[in-house]
Structure formats: structure tokens, C-alpha cells
N, C-alpha and C positions, 0 to 999 in steps of 0.2 A: 231832708230824711237823716239822714244820718246824725245830724247833730243832735235831732228830734228821739234817737233810740240810746244817740251816748247821755241821753239827760236821763231818760224815766231808769236807763238802766244800771247807769249810777244812785237811782234816789232808791230805784228795788236793793239793791244791792248793802242799801245802809243800813234800812231801817230794825232787817230782824237782828244784822251785827251788836247795830244801838242799844236793840232793845238788853237785849243779851248781857252789854257791861253800856251803863252809863254815865262812871267817870269819864273823864278828855280822850277817847281812844285814839284819837288822831298824836294827841301829844306821846298816849303808852308808847304805843307800835314804834314812833320813832325812836325816843328815848332808847329803845330795848331793840333792831333793826340798829338803831348807831353804834350800840353796844358790842351785838355782834357783831358787824363789818370790825372793831375797834380790838374786837378779843379772835387778833389772827390766828392763835392755838384750838382755841376753843375749850380753855381752860375754868374759863368763869372767874376770869380775871383778865383787868387790862398790868399789864407791865408798861415801865416809863419805857422803852422801847417802842413795844405796838403802838404808846398813848403820841408819841414823837413820830411816826408812821402812819398815823394813822391823820398826823396832824398837816403832817407832808401832801399827803393826797387830796386834804378838802382845801389847802392852799394851787395844786395844784391844778383843781378843780378848779374854782377861785380865779385862775388864771384863765382858764380855759373861755369860761364865762365872758369875762371883760370880754376876748379878743373873739367871743359870735358874734357878742352887742357890742361894738367898737365896729360898725358896719364898715368905716372907709378906712380904717386903719389908721385914724393922725393920731391916734393915743388917746383920745376922749372919749369918752360917751356921753352924749345930747340924746334930753328927752325922745325927741326925737329918737332917735335909737333906740332909749329902750323901751320906749312903745313896738316898732316894731319887730325887737325881737323879742315881746310878751307877747308879740299879736303870733309871730311865727314860729313859736315855745310850744305856745296852746293848740296853735293846727297840728304841730307835727303829734302831740300827745292824744289829741281827739285820730287822727288818724292810725293812732300805735292801739290807743283801745279797742276800735272797733277793728281793725285787724287781728288783735288775740281776741274778744269777739265768736267772730266769725270762724268759729277752730276748722271748719271747711273749703274757706276760698270760696265760698257761690258770690259773696257781695253782697249777700243780707243776714242777718243775725235774725235762727230760729227761738222757738219757745226751748227747746233739748240744748241749743249753744251757752243758750241766756241761763237754762238749768244749772248745767256744767260751770260754769266760769262764778254761778256763784253762794254752788258746791268749792267749789277750788278757792277762793276765797273764804269763808269760813277757816278752812285748814290750815290755810295759811294766816290769819287772823291769830287763832287756835296757836296753831305751832309760837309765831311773837311775843303770843303773852303767856311764855313758861318762863 
């Protein structure tokens, strides 16, 4: 049931956003979001030092991802380990999305909570598109 609610929520939240901005929204949001992260002093420019700090952060994230995927800590990732890590990650993300939607933590997502989440998502997307 949780999975069905998550899928329906994702679909419901996606349509109005795509209708307002038909370009490749995911790519645009990711690019702008990454720029904002790299521009650590938020001056609208990424300096060489900011770029290097951003790259170092990405390298560290990559190392952490590898460690999380190398389930038996042998220094290698097998297909089975990668599949298991992906499965675990998807489950964690589903749980996190559901918890974020269930703002009153009563174990269910109400119409009002869904509406609030949708409004919040629109605001975030508009902010990222600036």
C-alpha cells in the first residue's frame, strides 16, 4: 500500500510541473542545483577554488558510495552487491519520501499532506529555476 501511495504521489506531483515547464526539467534542475552547491559563497560565479572543493566533495561521495556497495569489504563490487545496494537504496528512498509526505507521523498520508507536499515542491522547483 505504501508503494502504491508513493507511486501515485510521484505521478500527481509531476504532471503540473511538467506542464508548466516542458523542457527537460530533471536535467535543468540538476544543473542549477549543482551550480548552487558549487557556488559556495552564492555570488553567482564558481571560482577555481569553489570548483576544486566541489570536485573533492564529489570524490568523497564516490568513495562512500563504493564502500556502501562493497558489502563484504573485499575491495571489489560484484553485480550481486551492486543489485543489493541499489535495492537497499530504493527502499530507503521510498521510506524517506513517505516519511516526508506524512508530516504528522500518523502512518498515513492525508489529502491535506499531499497538497502541502505538492505546493512545497512547486516552490522548490521555482526557486531552482531562478
